[in-house]
Phi, psi and omega in degrees: 000135174282132177291158187298316178295330183281321177302313182298317179295319181298312185282339170290324174289314180298318180288332176289318177297321175298314180300316173303314176305310187289316182303318175297314182296313187279339184287335177289340180288144176293150185281140161207163192301313183296318180292326180299321184285319188290312178306310182298313181297316183295318177297321180295321186284320177289335173284326180291326178302306183301309185294316180286337171289331170301311177301320174308320182292333183252015181294145187264353182209167177293321174303315179296318179295316179301317180299319182283329175297326174304315181295316177307314183291317180298316173294316180298320180288327175293325182297313180302318177299314181297320178297319176297315183300317184289332176284313178299327183279353181081010178285328177238150173269127178316317179302325192274349175236022189292321178292326176291314176307312179301317179290321181297314178295324180287323176294323179297314183296312178301316184287327183295312182296318176297319178299315180297320177296322182289325178302308184303321181298309177309306176310311183292331181269359176273000000 
């Protein structure tokens, strides 16, 4: 079983690495107006996942942790959406970002489950 501090460090690293991978992937694309908007949204959402997960690790209460996890889940889902949109629009090739997509989906699933467990914990303590 992974200790809480090890889990936190692992996901702080994974969310930061996801942000870096997304930034690298979308920064290589040629500029156009439509892509500029999507690129900015993608970078904002993936960096928000990393920043807000750091806040989760420093939360002072279960309710504060839950609130930050809600943001992490929402932004992770948005990151998955923007990546799909760039693939569907032809800006990115699916094969070029399949590992990034896989990691974004895995982070989304893990954080969704974590959020659910925290919510249950809050209900039980009320």
